[in-house]
N, C-alpha and C positions, 0 to 999 in steps of 0.2 A: 834882384827883387823877387820876393816869394810869390808863387802862383796862388791865386785865390780860388777856393773851392766852397761851394754852397752845398749843404746837406739838406735834402728834403726827405724827411723820415718821421712818421708819426709815433714811433716807439722810442721813448726817452732813452732807455738803456742802450739800444742798438745805435742810436744817433750819438750818444756820449762815447761809446766804444770807438766808433768811426772817427770821431773828433780827436781822441787821444792818439790813435794810430797815425792819423794824417799829420797832426802837429809834431809828433815825434820824428816823422819823416821829413819835416821841414816845410810843410805846406801851411798856408794861412787859411783858417776857416772863417769865412766872412759872415756866416750865419747858419742857423738851423731853423728850418721851417717845417710845420706840420700840416700845411694845407697849400693848395695852389695859390689862392689870393695872397697869403703871407709870403710865399716864395717869390711871386711877381714883384711885390713891394721891395723885397731885399735885392732882387736882380736889378731893378731900376736904380736903386741907390748905390749898390756896391759893384756892379758890373763884374761878376765872377768869371774866371777863365774856364771853369768846368763845373758841372752840377752832377751830384750823385742823388738820384731820386728813386724813391719807392714807387711802385705802381699803384698801390691802394693807400689813400690818404684820408684825412678828415675832410668832411664836406662832400659835395656832389661831384666835384671834379677829381680826376685821377692823374697819376703821373704821366699817363699817355697824353692827356690833354695839355699838360704843361710842356711835354716834349715837343709837341707841334709848335708851340710858341718859341721854344728855345731854338728850333731849326730856323725859324724866321729871323731870329736875332743872331744867327751864326755862333751860338754857344754850344759847345760840345757837352755830351751827357752820357752817363752810364746808369743803367737800371739796377736797382736793388730789388731782388725778387725772392719770394719764398716758394710756395708750391702753387704757382699760378697755372691755370688750365691752358690747354693748347690754343684755344681761341684767343685768350688774352695775350699770350706770348706772340702769336701771329700778328695781332694788332700792334703790339709793342715793336716788333721787328720792322713794321712799315714806316716807323718814324726814324729809322737809320741811327740807332744808338751806336756808341763805340764799344759796347760790351754789356754783359750781364754779370752781376755779382750775386751769387746764390747764398742766402742766409743758411746757417750762421757763417759769418765772414772769417776768413783767415788773413792775417796780416800780409803774408806773401802774395796771395791772390789779389788783394787790393792794390798793392804797389805795382805788380806786373800789369794789372788792368789799366792803371793810370799811365804807365809808360807807353802802353799801346795807344791809349786815347790821345796823349799829347802828340805822338807821331802822326796818327791818323788825322787829327784835327789840323795840324800844320799842312799836311798834304791836301786835305779837303779845301782849305782856304786858298792854297796855291793853285789847285785845279780850277776853282771857281774864278780866280783872277784870269786864268788862261781863257776860260769860256767867255768872259766879258771882253777880253782883248780881241778874240777872234770874231765875236758877234759884231764888233765895230767895223771889222774888215772882212765881210763875207767873201768866201772863195768858192768858185765853181769847181767842184771835185772832178768833173768830167774833163777838165783841162789840166789836171795834175798828172804829169808823166808817171809818177810813182804808182798810180792807180791803173795803168794801162792793162795790166793782166788781171784786173778784178772786173769781171764782166757782169753787166746788168744795169737796169735803170729803175728798179722798184723803189718805193718809198722807204722800205725797211733797209735796203742796201745804202741808200743815200744818207739815212740817219746814222748808220754804222760808220760810213766814211767821214761824216761830220765829227763823230767822236774821235776817230783816228787823227783828224786834223787838229782837234783840240789838244790832244795829249802829246803828239809827236815831238814838238819843239822843246818840251820840258824833259827833265831826267826822272820823272815820276815813274814808279813801278806800275806795270800794267798787267791785269789778269784777264786773259781771253777765255770766255766761257762759251760753250756750245757743243752740239752733238758732233760725233765723229764725221769727218768728211765735209764740214762746212767751210773750210778754208782758213783755219786759224794760223797756219804757217805763212800763208800769203799776206795776211793782215799784219803779222809780226814783221815780215820783211818790209811792208809799206811803212810801218812806224819807224823802223830803222832808217830807211832811205829818206824819210822826211825829217829825221832828227839832226841835231847838231853833231852827233857822233857818226854820221855817214862817212864812209871812207876809212873808218877805224874798224877794229875787229868786230865781226858778227858771228858768234859761236852758237851753233844749234846743238841741243842735248835732248835726246829722247829718254826721259827718266825711266820709262817702262822697259826699255831695251837694255839697260845696264844691269848686269848681275849684282845682286845684293852684296856679294863679297868684294866686288871691285868698284862699287859706285863712289866710295870716298876717294879712292885713288884717282878715278876718272875726273872727278870734280875739282879736287884740291891738290892732286899730285902727290908724289912721294920722293923721298931721298933714296939714294943708292943704299942697299942693304937694310932698308926699313922693315922688310919682311922677306920670307923665302920667295925667291924668284925675282926680287927687285934688284936686277943686275946693273941698272943704271938709273939716274935721276929722271923723273917724269914731271913735266909741267902740266898741271891740271887745266881743266876747261875754264875755270874762273880766272886763273892767271893769264891764260891765252887771251881772254876777253878784256884784259885790263885796258882802260881807256875807251872801251867800246860797249857792246851790248851782248848779253847772253840770253838765249831763248830756251827756257826750260819747258819743253813740251811734255804733256801727260804728268804734270806735277802731282796730281792726285795719286799716282802710283809710287811716289817716293817712300821708301821705308821710314817708319816712325823715328828710328834712331838717327837717320840722316836729316830729318826735319829740324832737329835741335841744332845741328851744325850749320844748316842753311840759315836758320834764324840768326845765328851769331854773325854770319857774313852780312846779313841785312842790317843788323844793329851796329856792328863795330866796323864794317867795311874793311875787313881784313880776313886772311885765311892763314892756315898753317898746314904745310905739307906733312904727310904721314912720315914720322921719323925725324921731322925737323925740329930745331930748337928755337927758331925765331918766327914771329908772325910777319906776314907780308901785307902791306896796305894795298888795297885795290880800289879802282874807280870804275865800277861796272853798273850799267843800267840793266835792270831785270825785267824781262817780259816772260810771263808764265802762261801756260794754257792747260786746260783740262776739259774733258767731256763728262766729268763726274759732278755730282751735287756736293760741293765741299761742306755745306752746312750739315747735310746728312752724315757725311764722313766724320765731321767733328762730333756730332751727337753720338755716333757709334764708336768713338775713341780712336779712329784711324788717321785723323788729321788734326794737328795742333791748332788750338784757338789763336795763340799768339802769332803763329806763322801766317794763318789765314788773314788776320788783320794787317799784317805787314805787307802781304801781297795784294790784298783787295783794296788798294788805295784808289785805283781807277779801273773798275771792272768794265769790260766791253762784252756784250752778249751777241754772238753771231746768230742770225736767224736761220732756221732749217730751210731747206729748199722748198718744202711743202708750203711755207709761209711767204714765198716769193716766186710763185709759179709763173708770173709774168716775165721773169728773167729766163725761163727755160728755153724759148726759141733762140735767144741771143747766145746763151751758153752752148746749146747744141751746135749752132753755126760755128762758134769759136772752136770747139773741139773737132768739128768736121774739117775745118781748114787746117788745124794743127796736125791731125793724123793723116790728112791727104799729103801734106808736105813730108811727114816722117816716113810714111809707107810708100809714097810715090804713086798714089791713085788719084783719080779725078771724079770723086763722088761729090756732086755740087749742090744737092738738094735733099730735102726730107719731105716725103709725101704728107698731105694734109691728115690722112688717117693715122699715120705713125706719130705725127706731131700731137694729135689729139690724145693718143695713148700716153705720150710723155707727160702731158699736162694733167691727165687724170690720175696718174700713178702718184703714190705718197712719198716715194724716195726715202726710205729709212736709212740708206747709205749716203744720202745727200749728193753734193756736187761730184764727189769721187765716184759714186755709183753711176751717175749720168755719164761721166767721162769714160769709164770702163765700157759702158754699154755702147756708146758712140764708136769707140775704137773697135770693138768686136764687130759692130754692124758694118763698118767700112771694110774690114777684112773679109766679111762674108758677102758683101754686095758686089755683083758682077757688072751692073750698069752704072749710070751716073746719078741715080736717085735711090735713097734708102726707102724701100717700100714695105719692108717687114723687119721686125726685130723681136727678140725673145724677151718679153717683159711680163712679170706677174700680173694676173688679172685682178684689179682691185675689188671687183664684185665677188670673185671667188674667195679672195682673202677675207672679206668681211663675213662671208658665209661660214668659212672655216672658224673664224673667231667666235661667231655666234654659236655654232654647234659645239664648241669646246668650252663654253662658259662654265659648265659643271665640272670640268677637269682642269682647273687652273693650275699651272705649274709654277714653281719657284723661278726666280730670275736665273739662278745657276742652271736649272733644268732646261730652261729655254735657251740659254747661252750654249749649253752642251749640244742640244739638238741642232741649233743653228750652225755650229762649227762642224758637226758631223755631216750635215746636209751639204755644206759648202765643200768639204773634203770629197764627198762622193761625186759632186758635180765636177770637181777638178781631177777625178780619177786618182785621188790620193796625193796629188802634187801639192806640196806645201809652199815652197819658195819659187822664185823666178816668175817670168811673165805668164800670166794666166793661172798662177798658183793661188791657193786658198788665202795666203797672207795678203796678196794683192787685192783679191775680191773683198776681203773683210776690212781692208784699209788699216792693217796693223803690221807692226814689225814682225819679222819671222821669229825672232827670239821670244817676243811677247806671245805669239801664237803657240809656240812650243811649250812655254810656261803655263799657259791657260789649259792646254791639252793635258799636261801632266797633272795639274791641280784638279781637273774635272774627270780624270781617269779615262781619257779617250785613247784607245789603243788601235793598232792597225786593223784588228778584226772587226772593229766597229764601223769602219768606212771602206774596207776592202771586201768585196764579195768574190766568190769563186770565179775565176776567169780574169780577175784584175791582176796585173803584174806591174 
């Protein structure tokens, strides 16, 4: 049965061109509307599977007004846009379209956008059904053993765990979003442990840590003799994860040419080893994570639109620690117990003054920064109570920011300064316990790569007397 599409476009020539392209591709066009009232009349009678709608139409109502009604009816839609201003596009994005087609249209772009839309809509309907099922059987997340290492009782954390409960039992792709150090890996582990694939492979991949020249081999494997140095066959991460789950951390760092190959895996559910002659079918659930704004990355050409929509089926945003400060006492106590056992000390409490400092601080490094601070404090504390710790003064930080408003630096300049300051703090130590990579919460190879890109050399963080 042909899928039905409604075109809502007030320009006759463009609407006619769209109709020809879609009918040649095997779609059924159930109508062309030039205003919102006309579109609603066709929708009620024809029940289209998808709507292509222009933002600006005849009459007082816009495509954005129609989009809100389509959401209520669970009908998917793609916007047709020309040179809309940023405010209009921001309003359009709030309606959660399955994409934007920019005029003038290219046949290839239209058909690719439709493929993405069908996939995304099917997953949306499936996730909605999951939510409805779970809402009928509410579960107390605090009693779920898989959440035992996720500490806190804030509203934002409870909402996050509700989302995890919703999606875990399905095989839907999940995209974890949030700042560095918010605990994305622990959430990925919880999703896996609550899923039907628990007990099957759970493979973790840090995309930023893989050298660009080796990433394809790491992910998809290679045959013996496929390239110089390939002395034996290698099974890639996706093949290792067959039947289970793969966690692609820092997906925003994946090279653009590899994004095409990952998209094929998502679409076709098959891989091909380097040097291989046959494709290999795989059954793998994908959980991806990033601390980057992927929409911005797409706009600047660094991340593929089609891959984004394949991954962004069920996004979960992790709150930064500054937005869940009521969890800081519980987190601090948890890390204190953990490092007491690990180090063999008996530091049993945190003074009220120190706790107040912890709560006032903004935590740019989030939970990982708090963990590192508690570990260092336990090492340095001689008694049973933490009465002092080295933490930046938020008032001084605000003063510095205010005084430097006239000398705003670029993101790369700030990143360079931050890395150099951290290296100086660690006396030039990059890897290992107490090294800059640990403090910055990034992989050692990632840090080395960023240092090279930003032109950071030893003379920038070593002063005379440092060896």
